[in-house]
N, C-alpha and C positions, 0 to 999 in steps of 0.2 A: 506493498499500500503506498512506503517512505518510498518518496522519488529518486531518491540518492540512486551513489551509482551501484552500489549491492544490490542485489535481490534477496531480502530475506526470506527464507524458508517457509517460516509460516505463512507470509504475505502471500508465498508463491502459492500453495496447497487452499486458505482461502479462495485465491484469486481464481483458481481452476474448478475449485467447488461450486464458487456462483455466477459466474458468468460465462458463456461460449466464451470461446479462440478470439484472441484480441486480433484486429484486422492490421496487416506488415504496412508500413507506408515509408516518408521519408520523415524524418525527426527535426527540430519539431513533429511529430509523427504528425503527416497530411501537410506539412510548410517548406518552404523556399530556400536556397542557398541565400545565407546574408551578403550584402557587394560590400567592401571594401570601404569603411568609413561609419558605414550607414546608423552600427547603434556603440560608439568608440567609449559609451562609457561600462560597457558587458564586459565581465570575467569572470573566468573561471580556476577553482580552485581543485588542490589535486588531490582532498579526500573524494572529488568526482562531482561536485557538486558548482555550481552555478552563483552568478552575487553583481553587485551595480556597484559604481561607486556611487558612492553620496555625496563625499567630500573627496580632495588630495592623495588622502591615508587615510581613507576609513573607506569598508565594502559592507555592505547589508547582504545578508544572507538570512535563509533559514534558522531557526533552532536548529531543528534537528542533523543539522551538517554539521556543529560544532560539538568538544564534547562537553561546554559547561563555561562558566566567566572564571576569567584568570588569565595570567599570562602564560602566553605558548609559541614557540618558532617554527614551528611543528605544518602552517599552513604555508604552501607556496600558490601564489598567484598569479596567476597568467593575465596580463592587458594589450590594448593597442589594434588586436590582429584578431581576425577576424576564422585564421586559419593557426588553430593550437599549436601545429609544426616551423607557421613563419618567422626567416629571419627576421622582420621588424616585430617579434611579440617582445613585450618587456614582462618581466618579471620581477617580484618583492617578495616579501614573506612577513605572516604575522610577527606580531609581539604581542597583544594582550585581546582577547574577545569580551564583551559584553552578551550576556542571553536575556531573553525575558527571564524575571522572576517566577512568572507563574507556570515555565515549561516544564508540559512531562513527557510527552509525546505529542507525535503532530497531528492526532485528531481531537486531541482534547485541545486547541487553541496555544496562542501566546507563542506561535509559531515566526522567530523572528531573530535573528541575531547580529550584533555589530563586531567588524575586527579593524583595530587599528594593522596599519603595516609600518614596515621600519624603513619607509620613506615616501617621497611623497608620487604619485606619476602625475605626466603634465599632458593631463588629458582632461575632455569635458566630463562632469558628475552630473546627474540624474538628481535630478526636484522631487520631492515628494509632492503627489497629488494635493491640493486643499479640499478644503469641502469633504463630500461622499456622496460623488457623481462620480460610481465604479458599477454602473449597470449601461448595459449595452453590448460593442460590441471592442473586444481590446487586441492587440497583438501579443505571444509569447514565445519567447525565443527561450534558445540552451544547446548545448551539444550534447545529447544525451541518445537513446536508443532510438532506432530507427521501428521498434513497433515492444511489446512486453515480452516476447520471447527471445529477441536479437540481446546478445551479451556485449556488442559492441558497439562503442562507444563514438560517436562523430569527431572527425579531427576540425570539420568547419559547423562554423556557425551558421544554426538554420531559423527561422520563424513563422509565426504561422497568426491569422486573426482567427479568433473563437467568439462566439455570441455566449453571453451570462447568460447561467440558468437561474430563474426564481428559485429564492433560496427554498420554499416549501417541496417545490418537487424534489427539487435536489435533496434534501434531507432526508423524504420519505421515500427515496429512492435507497437509498443508502443504509435508513432503518431496514431495509429488505437482507441488507447484509448484516444484518445488526452492529452497523456502525450509529453514531447520536453524531452530525454534523452541529458542531459551532455556532449557528446560525449567524450571530452579532461580530464575530469574527472572522466572518468567510465571504469567498467570496466563488462561488461555480459554474465552470464554465465548459464549453466545448462541445463539437458538435461531431457527428457520424463519419467518424474517420480521421479528426482532426485534435489534437490532445499535446501537452506533453508527455511526457514518460519517465524512465529509470534514467538518472544524469544529470534533470534538467532542475531539480531540486535547489531551492534558492535562488532561480535565477526571477527575472519580473513578469507583470506584468503593466503595458503598458499603454496609456492611452495619451489626448491629447489639452492641454493645457490651453488656459486664451489666450495666449499670444499663439496656438499651434505647435508650441513644443512640445518632444517629448516629457514624460512623467511618468512615474509611479504610484499606478494604486492596487496591486498585489503583487507578492512572491509564493513562487508555485512551490506546496506540501506535498500532499498526497493525493491519492488515488483508487478506486480498486481497475487494476490493468491499467491500460491503457488505450483509449480511443473505442471505448466502449459504449455499448447502445442505452443510456440508461445512467451511467455513471462517468461523468464529467468529472474536468477534475478539479481540485477545491486548492484554493488559493488564501491563504490570508489576507485579509485586508488591509491596508498602511491606514485610510483611516479610523482606524478602533485604535491605532498603535502609534498614530504619527508624531505626538507630541514626545510618549515615549523613547521612541528612534530617536529622535532631535535631541533629546536630555541624554538618550547615552552618548550617540554619536561627538557629543557639546565634552562629554567627559573623556573620551580618545581622544579627543584633537584631531 
């Protein structure tokens, strides 16, 4: 269910029992290869997650992508290129992490964390969306798998447009699988054949701000399989945590 790089065995069992096999596609499932420079604030984390630069040396990602709050030098961050093997790719390492205080696991909410880097990237940063305008169509992106049964991660960044799914409908579908949706902290989105998948965790859901600029409205969190009918991707809702994320980012500097 977690959309991190590793497929947890219990998640595989639940997924196989709960719904038909997922359809294969291009990752982000049903997406396209991102052209160079289109999403300059997008980063890849060494544990197999995505993230975004919300400050020159601060990355926003999912809480389930990190081990907790504290100092750590174990996370390598790749930025500045859509191709992870590009000679133009830049790297930095983590110094410290702040994870949401209430985080227990991705399905129970509070699924966000910020990472301080050992040096700043000279790259654009992605602002957090203002207000709660998080219904409609949004763009999701990542270097994750092409489908839930694939064990291969992509070297090139992919993106796709997904429509949001009403909370009540999403909650009812997941209830059938025995999972309770924390609706007030989540955005559900996806359609037949288009979704995020394993390896996309921590990456952004983005939309347009008042001036047409990209803004982040969600964080890839979890889902049952990938691109399955009735089981949209679930994203951490930025508007529910905007102030907390900003305070944590400010603390990290």
